[in-house]
C-alpha positions in Angstrom: -98.9 83.3 -223.0 -98.6 86.8 -221.5 -99.1 85.4 -218.0 -95.7 83.6 -218.3 -93.9 86.9 -218.9 -92.7 88.2 -215.5 -93.7 91.7 -214.6 -91.2 94.3 -213.5 -92.5 94.1 -209.9 -91.9 90.3 -209.8 -88.4 90.7 -211.2 -87.6 93.4 -208.6 -88.9 91.1 -205.8 -86.7 88.2 -207.1 -83.6 90.5 -207.1 -84.3 91.6 -203.5 -84.6 88.0 -202.4 -81.4 87.0 -204.2 -79.6 89.9 -202.5 -80.8 89.0 -199.1 -79.7 85.4 -199.5 -76.3 86.3 -200.8 -75.7 88.8 -197.9 -76.3 86.0 -195.4 -73.8 83.6 -196.8 -70.3 83.9 -195.3 -67.7 84.8 -197.8 -64.5 82.8 -197.8 -61.2 84.2 -199.0 -59.4 83.0 -202.1 -56.1 84.1 -200.5 -54.9 85.9 -197.4 -51.6 87.7 -197.1 -50.4 88.5 -193.6 -47.3 90.6 -192.8 -45.4 89.5 -195.9 -41.8 90.7 -196.3 -39.8 90.1 -199.5 -36.1 90.9 -199.3 -33.6 90.4 -202.1 -30.0 89.7 -201.2 -27.2 90.6 -203.5 -23.4 90.4 -203.3 -21.3 93.4 -204.2 -18.0 91.6 -204.0 -16.4 88.8 -202.1 -17.3 89.9 -198.6 -19.9 92.6 -199.3 -23.6 91.8 -199.2 -26.5 94.1 -199.5 -30.2 93.7 -199.3 -33.2 95.4 -200.8 -36.6 95.2 -199.3 -39.2 94.9 -202.1 -42.3 94.3 -200.0 -42.6 95.2 -196.3 -45.5 94.0 -194.0 -48.0 93.5 -196.9 -51.4 92.6 -195.5 -54.6 92.0 -197.5 -57.3 89.5 -198.4 -58.8 88.6 -201.8 -62.4 87.4 -201.4 -63.6 84.5 -203.5 -65.3 85.6 -206.7 -63.8 89.1 -206.7 -61.5 90.7 -209.1 -58.8 93.0 -207.8 -56.2 95.3 -209.3 -52.7 96.0 -207.9 -51.5 99.5 -208.7 -48.4 101.4 -207.7 -45.4 103.3 -208.8 -42.4 101.6 -210.5 -40.3 99.6 -208.0 -42.9 99.3 -205.3 -43.1 95.5 -205.2 -46.1 94.6 -207.4 -44.3 92.0 -209.4 -42.5 90.6 -206.3 -45.8 90.2 -204.6 -47.4 88.5 -207.6 -44.4 86.1 -207.9 -44.7 85.3 -204.2 -48.4 84.5 -204.7 -47.3 82.1 -207.5 -44.6 80.6 -205.3 -42.0 81.8 -207.8 -40.2 84.1 -205.3 -39.5 83.2 -201.7 -40.5 85.5 -198.9 -38.7 86.0 -195.6 -41.5 86.5 -193.1 -45.3 86.5 -193.0 -47.7 84.0 -194.6 -49.8 83.4 -197.6 -52.9 81.3 -197.0 -54.6 79.8 -200.0 
């Protein structure tokens, strides 16, 4: 019965083998954001239009199986970026690849 219980050395060897095999596997991305711009247009009257750039040239990648956090000061485009990822807010330039 004790022979069935793995020794610490056997467990450590199994962990090393698992780490080596996972390092060799190529990681795919869950989503890639490339040069994303989000601009909001507003009208300040009949002929006046103004624009506000919420996100400018955002570029990052979220690997499959990873958890990320998006932090920043108020008004820096975190919500706009999240809404663009959910296709709830249109973006002007760049791409989101799922």
